N, C-alpha and C positions, 0 to 999 in steps of 0.2 A: 504494500500500500504506500503510495507516495504522499508525503506530508504537504507538498505544495498544491494538493488538490483544492484546499480550502482557501488559497490565497490568490486565485485567479482574479484579475481586475476587470475583465470585460466578459459579458455573457456571450455564448456562442451565437453566431449568426445563423438563422434558420429561416427557410421560406415558409409560406403559409401551409398549414396542415397539421402541425404538431406544436403545442404550446411549450414543450420542454426540449426543443432543440433538434428534432428529427424531421424528416420529410415524409409527409403523408402517413404518419403513424409508424414508420419503420426506423427512423433515426439515422444518425451518422455513425460510421465506424469510430473506434476509439482513437485517442491521440497516439501518435507514434513518436519515436525518438527518446523513449524512456531508457534510462541506463541504470545499471546496478553494479555493485562491486564484483569483481571477478572472484571466483573461488580461491581462497587462500589470502584475500586481502585483509589487512588488519592494521590498525594504528598501534604505535608503541614498538617496543623492542623485545617482544616475546614471540614464541613460535606459534605458527598457525598451521594446522594440518587440514588439508582438503580430503574429503572422503575418497577421492580417486587418486590421491597422491601417495606414492610409496614412502616418501620421506617428508618430514616437516620442512616448511619453508619459512624464512625469516621475513617478516613484514616490517618495513622501515617507514616511519611516519613522514620522513622527508622525501622519500622516493616511493610514493604509493603505487600499488599494482595498477596496470592499465584497466580502464573500464571496458565492459563488453555489454552489448545490448541485451535487454531482457527478452525472453522468448516472445517473438512477435505475435501480434494478434492475427488471427486467420484472415486471409484476403477477403474482400467484399465483392459482391456481384450486384449488378443492377436488377432491381425488381421490375419486370416489364409491366406488370399489371398496375402497380401503384405509382411507378415512377420514382420510388425512393430507394434506399439502400438498406441492406440487412447483412449483418456479419455472418459469414458461413459457419463460424464456430458455434453460433447459437443453436443451429439445427442439431449439431452433434451433441451439444450440451443438453438440450431438451430431451433427446432420445436416451442419452446415457443416464440422466437424472431419473427418468421414468423407470428404467431397468433397475437402478439401485433402489429406488423407492419400493418397487414391487417386491424386490428381494427381501428388503428389511421387513415389509408388511407380512411376510410369511411367518415371521417370528413375533413381531410386535403388532398385534391385530387391533384395528380400530383407532389408531393414533396417527393419521396422516399429517396433522399439523406439527406434531413433534418431529416426525421424520423430515418434514420440509425445513424446519429450523436447523436440524442436523446437517442437511445438504447445503443450506445457505452458509453455515459456518465453515463447512469444508471448502466451498468455492470461494469464500472470502479469505482464505488462508488464515483462519482463526482457530480457536480452541473452544471446546464445549464442556460446560459443567452441567451434569444431570443430577438434580437434587429432588428427592422424594422419599416417601415412606418405604419400608421394606416390601419386597415382593411384587412391585408393579412393573418390573422389566428394565431397570436402569442399566444393569450390566448386559442384559440381552440386547438392548439398543446399541450399546457401544460395540459389542462383539459382532452383531449382525452387520453393522456398517463397515467394520474393519474387514470382515470376511467377504463382503461384496466387492472389494477392490483387491486385485492381485498385486499386492505390494507387501513389504515387510511389516509385520505386526508384532508387538510385544505387550505383555500384560504385567502390571505391578499390583500386587495385593498389599496395600499400605497397612502397616502394623506399628504399634508403639516402639518396637525395637528396631525398626528399619533405619538404616544409616544413609546419609547423603551419597556415599560411595556406592551403595547398593542401587542407586538410581542412575548416577552419571557414569560410573566406572571407576577403576582404580589402577594405579601403576604398581606392578609386581616385579620384584627383582629376579632376573634370570641368571642363575649361577653358571650356566654354560657359557654365556658370552659376557658376563659381568655388566649387564645393562638392565635398566628398568624398561619393562614393556607395559604398554597400556592395554588393559582389558576393557573394552567398551561395555557400558551398562545398558539397561533396557531402553533408555531414551534414544539409542541409535537405531531407530526404526521409523518408518513412514507414519504409522499410526500407533500411538502409545495409549493403552487403556489402563487408567489408574483407578482401581476399585477402592471405595471408601477412603478417599484422600484425607479426610479429617481425622482419621485414626492415627496418622503419623504425627510425629512431633513437628513443631514449627521449623526446627533446623532441617529436617528432611524435606518438608514442604518447600522450603526456600531453594532446594536444589533444582527445582523446576523453573525458577524465575528467569535465569539466563537462557535456558533452553526455549522457553515459550516466547520470549521477546526477541531474542537475537539469533535463534536457530543455531546455537553453538554451545560447546561445553569447554570450560577451562579447568584443567587439572594439572597441578604441579608446574604451572607456568606455560603449559602448552594449550593452545586453543584448537579444538577439533570441531569442524563444521558438520552439521547434521544433514541428513539426506532431505531432498525435496521431492514431493510434498511432505510436510511435517505437521501433524495434528495430535493434540492431547485431548482425550475424552476422559474426563474424571467424573466419578460418582461420589455422592455423599448422602448420608442419612441425617436429616435435620432433627429427628425426635429423640435419639439416644445421645445424650450429652455426656454421660459418664465415660471416662476414658477416651474422650475425643478432644481435639484441638480445632477450634473454629478457624477457618481460613482468614488470614489477615487481609485488610483492604488492598494492599499491594498485590497479593496473590489473586484475589477475585477480579481485580481490574484487568488482569492479563487474559482472562477468559472473555472471548468475544461475545458469547451468549450463554444464558442459563435457561434450562427448561425443566419443567415439572411434568411428569407423565400423567399422573392421576389415575384413578380407577377406571376401568373400561365400563361401557354401558352393558346391560344384560345381553344384548344380541352379540356384541363383540366378544364378551366373555364366553358365551355359548360356542361361538365359532372357534375360540381358542381351545376350549375343551375338546371339540371335535378334531381340531388340527393336531393336537398333541396326543391323541389316543393311539397308543402303541408305537409311537415314533417320536423322534426328536427333530423338529424342523431345523434347528441350528446346525446339526451335523450334516444336513442335506444341502446347505447353502453352497453355491458355487460362485466364484468371482464373475461379475458381469462387466468389469472395467479393470484398468491397471493404472499404475502410477504415472506412466507417460501420458496417458489420455487425460488424467486428472490435471496434469500440468498444462495441457493445451486448453482445457476448460477454464482453468484459473486465468490464463492469459486472455481468453475471450471475455471473461468478466471484467478484467482490468480495462478493456476497451469500451465498456458500456458508458454511454454519454450521460453526464449529469449537468444540466443547465445551471447557471449561476444563481438563479432565483431558488432553485431546489436546494442548492448547497446552503444558501442563507437560511432556508427553512430548517435544515438539519442543525445548523449552528445555533439558531434561535431556540430550538427545542432543548438542546443540551445546556445552553447557558441559563435557561429558565429554571432548570433543576437546582442551580446554585443560589437562587433567590427565594426559594420556597421556605416559609418559616418552619415547616415540619422537618426539614432536612438539615442535618448538621454538616455533612460533607456531600456536595453535589457530584455530578458526573465529571470526569476528567477530560482534558483535551484528547487523550488516547481514545476515550469512548466516542468522541466525534469522528475520528478516523475509522473506528470499527463500525460505527453506524453508517457512514457513507459507503464503505466497502460492502457491508451486509445488504444495504439497499440496492447496490449494483447487482449483487448475486440474486436477490429477490426479483429484480426486473428481468434478469436473464432467464431465470426459471419460469417466468411468466411469458417468455417468448419475445421480449422487447429488448432492443439495444439502446434504450434511453430510460432514465429513471423519472417516475412521477411521484408526487407526494404520497400516494397510496403505498408505495414501496417503503418509504420512510416509516409510515404509520404501522405497517405490517411487522416490522422488525424492531420497533422502538422499545416495546416492553421487554422482550428477551435480551436485548442488547444493553439496556440502560438500568433496569430495575435492580439487578444484583450489585450495582456499584454504589447505590445510595446508602448513606448512613443516617438513620433517623435520630431526631432528638429524643431525650428521655420522655418528654411530654407526649410526643407522637407514638412512642412505643407503649406508653401507659394507655393511650387511647386506642391501641390496637390498629393503628394505621398501617397500611401495607405499601411498599414502594411501587408495586405494580399499579395500584389504584391512583397514586399520585401522578404517574406517567400518563395514564389514561385521561385524567382530568386535564393535564397540560395539552394533550392532543385535542381536547374539546375546545380549549380556550385560545390556542395560538392560531392565528390566521394562516391559511395556506396560500401559496402564490396565485396570482390572478390567472384565470383560465383553467385551474385544476378541476373545476366542476364540469367543464365542457372540453373533452379531449379534441374536439374538432375546431376549437377556437384558434384564432391566429395569434402566434407569438409576437409580442411587441417588445423589441429590445429596449432594455432600460425601464420598462414599466414596473413600478413597485406597488401598484394597486393590489389589494388583497381582498379576499372574501372570507367570511367566517369558516371555521373548521367544521368537520362533520358533526352532525347531531346524533 
């Protein structure tokens, strides 16, 4: 996710047909020319190890490694019927997401909204926190999503005696060559499933901070880059507080979204009973995608267009959480970046290569609610962060034209209409 997304000074120019920057409802392809640090790049004078490198390389802050382009967005083709443009990668994305969703629904029955948020988090290059009571399928969701993608997967069962080195890895002395050898930990996988993360001590929980934010691990002065794509899916039980350690605010803020599965309705529970009769659906799951394809889909999501007015709407929503009297600590600037990228993924899953305010509203609660810290008075009144976010969505005006997708975009128009009722 690029941090300069929110600092663009001029709105995109768009012809009539789409109020959010696209042509005739199809939108423009994403911006090109984005760059990222090459594998092995690092500032400072310590060693950096690329996953594909046989030996560590020295990164010099005065002589940075050359930049290389990020995986490009799929080429675009002209839509003959509408006269607009559509990213070819979105067709592949929609088909792949449908296969993954259908695969996961074989295990987690009757929860399409939860599966959608999990897919949004995956495509937004984020991490997912699944929080709910025992027995509703938290671990099943994480394992089913991991098994649906043909890539490296590891699972961590967090316990009070788990050490940070059990997560990141450890250097072991080899007596044959008189050298220390690094033994990678479970985080060196594309998808890391952390079960009951709040049962580990804060010291062990903090071992994931660098992994989740920077996609790297530093051990004994050496920095080891993690594989891409990389996603942490953690579960926790909110009702058993004895012997557990609540996640600190810094740890929660690194999770792009939090979901609660909830109990299934009677029809879904009956279908679950029939589906699990005499067999285990989890053991029958086969991969329907792979890591390389997920990387292409992530690149397509990066190219989804977001008009300047929609960006301002996202920023206004996040900053409003910091002014609420019921909230002691509001959403962070990192949450703004997560909200923008999640909205892009939501738009792509909806078959669009441009973002509308509905996409912001669809992901606002799972992306923002778990980051808010309530005041003591709000906690005593049993207020919930999710209801405060929903109240903000009702109060904050949405960009002009959002109620009429066929309305003409007027560059620089800051008029607004009330939010959804």
